[in-house]
N, C-alpha and C positions, 0 to 999 in steps of 0.2 A: 608542325614545326618539332623539330627531333630537340629534345632536351637533354643536356650536359651534366648530368646529373650522375650517370653513371659511365661516365668519360673516365678511362684509366690511362688515360697519356700522363706519363709523367713531364712532369714540367718542374727541370730544376732549378733550386733557388739563387740569385745571383750574389757571387762568393766574392770579396774584394782579391786583390792578385799577392797581396800578402797582409796578415793579418798581424802587424807590430807595432810599436810603438813609432809615431813619427819624429826620431829623435835630431831630424834640420829643426823642428820648432825646440825651441829652449825654454825650461821650466819657467814658470811666470811667479812671480813672490810678489804675493800681496802684502802690501803695506799695513802695520797696525795690528797683525796677526802672527803667530807663531804656526807657521804651515806651509804646505807647497804645491801647485796648482800641477798636476799632469798635464801635458799635450793631448788631445784628443788622439782616438788611433783612427789609422787612415782604413776607411770602412768604403766609400765611394768617391770616384772621382771628385763628385761633386761637392763633397765635403771641402775639400782643400780649397777650391775656389771662392769658398765665402768663409774664409775663420771668423770676419769681424763680424758676421752676421751669427756665426755658435757664441763669439763671446757673451754679445747681449741676449743673446737667449738662456744662458746659463748651460748650456753644453758642451763647455770646451774640457772636460776631462772628471777623471775621481780628486780629489780632494782629499788630503790627508793631515788631519789638526794632531799637534801634539799639546796635549795638556802635562803639564809640569806640576806634581803634587810638590806642595809648600805645606811646610810646618809649624805651625804659630808657636809663637813664644808661649810656651806657659804662665809665666807671670804674667802677662796679657789678660786681664781679668773679658772673659768672652761677656758681649753685650747681648741683653735678653731681644730677642726679636718681638715685636708689636705688630699686629695687624689688627685692622677694624674690617669688622662682617657688618655690614648695614649700620647699626648704631650702639655696637658694641662693641669695645676696646677689649682683646686677647692677648696677654703678655706670655710670651712663649718662654718659658727658664730653661736655663740649657741643666742635662742631664744630671753632669758633672761635671766637677773641676781637676783635670789632669795636673796631677804633682809634677813640680820638675826632676828632668831625669838627672841621677846622680850615678854615674857608675864607678865601680867595683874600684877595691885598691891596687890598684898596679905595684907590684914586686918585682923589682928589677932582676933580669937572669943572674946567678949566682948568689943572691941574696938569702940567708935562710930564713925561712916560715916558722914564724913561732905562733903557738896558739893561744889564742886570748883567752884570758880566765872568765868563769861564769861569771855574767853580770848579777849582782844582789837582787834578789825578788822582793816585793813589798807584797804585803797583805797576807790574802789565802794561798799566792801563788809561791809562798818561803815555804809552806809544811805539802803543798801540791804532792802528792805520789810517793811520800813518804809513810813506811807504816808502824805503825807504832802499836807494844804488846799492853793489851789491856792488862790491868791491874789483878791481880793473881787473887785479890783478897772478893770481889766481885765475884769471879768465876766461883770459888769454892763457896761464895753464899748461895750463887743459881743453886748450884747442886744440892744443895742443901736443903734450900725450901721446897726444889721438887723433890727429893726421897721422903720429903715430912708429907708432901701432900700426897704422894701415892702410897704412903703406907696409912693416911688418915681416911683415903676412899675405900680401901682393902677393910680397913677395921668396921667402917660404917656399912659396908654391902656385907659381911660377917655380922655384924648386930642387927642389921634388918633383918635378914634371912632366918635367925633365932627368933627373932620377935614376931616373924610369921608363923612360925612351926612351932612355937608357944612350946617348947619340949618340956615335958613332964622333969621336976626335980628327981623321982625315982622312977625305976623300971615298973610299967603295967604291969601286972601278973594276971595272966590270962585266967578266968575261971574253966576247972575241968567240969565237965560234966560225967553224971554217972554212967559207966559204961555198961553195957547190955553183953554178957558173954554168950547166949544162946537164944537164936533167935527162934522160938520154939512154937510152931503152929503156924508159921507163915513161912513153908516150905516151897518153895519153885513148883510144881507141876503137880502140889500134892493134894491133900485133902480140903485147904483151907483155902487155895484157889476157887478149885470145884465149887464150895460153898462160898464165896463171895461172887461168885458169878448169878448162883442160883438166887442169894438175898436183893442183887440190882436187876434181876428180873421180875420180883415180886413189887420191887419199889416203885419199877417205870408202868405197871399194870395196875398199883393202887390208886383209888376213887377218891380215899378221904385221909387224912391226917392221924384217923384213929387205925386206919391199916397197916401204917408203918413203923408204930410207935413200937411194935413188940421188937422190933429192928435197931431201934434207936439205941444210943447210948446217952444216958442220962436222962432216959425219956419223961421220968417224972419232971424234974427241973424245969425243961425243956417244953414240958406241954402245953405250955399256955401261947408259946412262941412257934411250935408247930400250928397249932391252930389259925396262928394270926399271918406269918409269913409261907408256909409249906403252899407250893405249888405243884399240880400233878403232870407227869410226863407224857399221859394219855397214850401209854405205849400199848399196840393189838394183844392180843391174847396169845399171839404165837412168838412173841419178843422174846429174845435170848440176848445174851451179850458175850457174844462167842466171834463172830468173826469179825477182827478190826479192835478186838479189845485186847488191851495189855497189863499184867500183873508185876505190879514190882513193891518188893520189899524194903524197908526203912530201920533204920534205928537212929535217926535224926530226933532230936527233943528228948533223949531220953529214955524212948520207950518203942517197944518193938510196933510197926502198924504195916498193911499193905495197902496200896492203891491203885483201885483198877479205872484205868482211863479207857474212853472210847466216844463214841455217837451214840446221842438221844434216838428215840422215836422220828423227832425232828430235826435229825442231821446235825444240832451244836454239839460243841464240843461238853465233855463233865470230868469229873474226875473224883473218885467216892475213894473216901477214906475208912478203911477198917481196923479196928482193933480187938484184944482178945479181953472178956472182963468175965469171969467165975466159968472159965473153961467152954465160951463161946464165942463166937462172932458179933461183934456188932457195928454197925455204922455209925463213925463218930459225925452226926449232922451238920455241928458249927462248923470242924474242917473242909466238908464237902461242900459248905455252903459258904466257907469264907465268912462267918460272923462274928460282930464284935457289940461292944456296946454300943458305939457310934457307928453310922455307915458313912460312908464316902462323900455321899452328897451334902452331908448334914456340916461333917468337916470341912469341905469344901468353900461353903460359904460363912466358916469361921462361927457355927453355932455350937455351944455345948461346954461342955468341960472335957473333952478328952473320952479314954477310958483305955479298956484294951481292943484291939485293931488285928488284923489279918492283914498282910501286905506284903506284895512283893518289893524286895528292897534293894537298892544300888546306889553306892557311893559317888556324889557328884562335889561339883566346886558352883553351889549359886547359893552367894551369903550377898548379905543385907547389912544396912547401918545399923540395927538392930542385932541380928546374928552373924559375927563376924569371925573371918578363919581364924584369926589369931584366938578367940575363946570357946570357937564350937567347929565339931566336925557335921558336915551335911549330908542328908543322903533322900532320893526320892522313891516316893511310898506310892507305888500302882496298886490300884484298887483290886479287888478278886475278878472282877470281869475286866480288865484292863480299860474301862473308858475313862476314869477321872484318875489324875495326879494332885497330892499334896507333897509338901515338904519336911521334912522331920530336922532336927539339932539335936544336938547329943552336947553337952559340956565335956571339955578334955578333961583328963585325969577321972573322971564318975567308972561305976563300974557298969555301969551300962555302955559307956565308951568302948571299955577293955572286949565287953562279952561281943560285942557287935565288931570289934576290929578282928578278934577270934573269927568269929563266919567267915569275913574273907579272906584273910590269911591263908585258911585251912583250902578253899575254893581256888587259891591264886595258882596261875602258871607263867614259867618264862613267856615273854613276849605275850599275852592274851589278855585280853580284856578282861574285864569284870564280871562276871553273870550276874545277874538278878539273885535275889533267894526268896525264899518263901519264910518267913519270919514272924511272931506273936508278939507285938509291943504294947507299951502300957502308955498312951501319952497325956501331956499333961498342957494346961495351959502357958501361951508365951507371954513372953514381957511385953509391955506395954510399947506399941509403937510398931508392932509387927502386922506382915500381912495378915489377910482372911485366912490366905490356906497353908500358914507356916505355923509349925507345932512345936512344943519343944517335947522329946524324946526323953519319958520319965525312967523308963526298964525295959531290960531287953529279956522276957520271961522264956521263949524257948525258939530252938529252931525248927521251922515247919510250922504246921498249922494243926497239927493234933497235938493236944495237952495231955501231959506226963499224966 
């Protein structure tokens, strides 16, 4: 059986002879409505034969209704619509009430137009937008009050700085040390340097304190302490203070002295001070060892009553309730072996503060931090309430560790 799915034969659709409105039929007017029903189009001849059946089925034609918009009288109140949903009653209120329409004033042609005067305002609206000049008295008062407050703040700031600085009433007189005109016996590269290197070699090879006593300054006074605190260097027989050992000459502290620096046989650093007494060189053993009346371990625990110490001194800003900046100047005191630190405070206006200030003013350079200075001090017990490692500087004996 042959299928017609792919049948490509064209069959034209039936078309009415004339697709126009049937003007022979008159428009039908529907009673009770504002509108007109147009007649049906002439599509097929069969439709003209049964107009009654088409009217009954509602296929008469296209109906055009005209809805006339009516405006309700604003004066007539709008009734609220009430609807019932189940057992509940909902009353729908109107959104808003319209005001009655008012037309603007009609001015006949040719009549002169006059501008109405401003309406009189009531309450705040009467002065709204009007600028009033403030009273000059309040302006002058505010300016004077601000000026007085500014002056008071500046005065308080200056007084506060003066109170912190505690500038003494009189200028500090710096203590002048005895000047040494000649550095006799301590020329660089002279016999004193050769003698000092030889004495350092003997000291390094010594086995007992008695072997070094002829080399020590004030040996009789220090004999008991030498026997107690002296430590041998254990240098070999061929040890010499030559390579890497430097020789310096200084007059700090009011006495000429030389300083030989280098490495011990165990490669630790040393600095040995030499002075000239009775025409011969002697080793200042106290300065070399950095000895004093008390050691830093004891002072760090707050034990003892102070005494003479040798330390590396540096100005600092470390204060407490007992040692306040307004009354004291603070210094950090570093032990000769640089292992322990204690804090010293000197009272403003005392000779000790004057001498210490001179030490660091002489060494001060522009835009450079202050370097530590080797000084010999005498400490005194601190006031009650101070920390254990805080001490009072009673006297600055001399610069460097060599005693005059």
